[in-house]
C-alpha positions as CSV (number, residue, x, y, z in Angstrom):
1,M,23.2,142.7,-165.9
2,K,26.4,140.8,-166.4
3,M,26.4,137.4,-167.9
4,N,28.3,134.6,-166.1
5,K,30.9,132.4,-167.7
6,G,28.4,129.7,-168.6
7,G,26.3,132.2,-170.5
8,Y,29.3,133.3,-172.6
9,I,30.1,129.7,-173.4
10,F,26.5,128.9,-174.4
11,S,26.3,132.1,-176.5
12,F,29.6,131.2,-178.3
13,I,28.5,127.6,-179.0
14,F,25.1,128.8,-180.3
15,M,26.8,131.4,-182.5
16,I,29.1,128.8,-184.0
17,L,26.2,126.4,-184.7
18,F,24.2,129.2,-186.3
19,I,27.1,130.1,-188.6
20,L,27.5,126.5,-189.6
21,D,23.8,126.2,-190.3
22,V,23.8,129.3,-192.5
23,F,26.8,128.1,-194.4
24,I,25.4,124.6,-195.0
25,S,21.9,126.0,-196.0
26,F,23.5,128.5,-198.4
27,F,25.7,125.8,-200.0
28,A,22.9,123.3,-200.3
29,C,20.8,125.8,-202.1
30,Y,23.7,126.8,-204.3
31,R,24.3,123.2,-205.2
32,Q,20.6,122.8,-206.0
33,K,20.9,125.7,-208.4
34,K,24.0,124.2,-210.1
35,R,22.2,120.8,-210.3
36,R,19.3,122.5,-212.1
37,F,21.7,123.7,-214.7
38,G,23.3,120.3,-215.1
39,I,26.6,121.1,-213.5
40,K,28.1,118.1,-211.8
41,A,29.8,118.1,-208.4
42,N,33.5,118.8,-208.5
43,N,34.7,117.5,-205.1
44,N,33.7,115.2,-202.3
45,F,32.0,117.9,-200.3
46,E,29.7,118.8,-203.2
47,R,28.9,115.1,-203.7
48,Y,28.1,114.8,-200.0
49,I,25.8,117.8,-200.2
50,D,24.1,116.4,-203.3
51,V,23.4,113.1,-201.5
52,K,22.5,114.5,-198.1
53,Y,20.4,117.5,-199.3
54,D,18.7,116.3,-202.5
55,D,16.1,118.3,-204.4
56,K,13.2,116.5,-202.6
57,L,14.5,117.5,-199.1
58,L,15.3,121.1,-200.1
59,N,11.9,121.6,-201.7
60,K,10.3,120.3,-198.4
61,I,12.5,122.7,-196.3
62,Y,12.1,125.7,-198.6
63,N,8.6,125.2,-199.8
64,N,8.0,128.9,-200.6
65,C,11.1,129.2,-202.8
66,I,10.5,130.6,-206.2
67,Y,13.0,129.7,-209.0
68,I,13.7,132.4,-211.6
69,E,15.1,131.3,-214.9
70,K,17.4,133.7,-216.8
């Protein structure tokens, strides 16, 4: 079964949104880890992530997350 042009466009847009979601989720969790160790944000993007995705929100989203201290 062939996909029409609209299907390709929808699939492409969905793929781009999924990749952005994975990137933002990864970076928000990475910044949370750095915040736990007391490392301050170095640039505007990190400061934005710290404000938009604070620990309270991330703990709500990833409520089964287990933190391992080294």
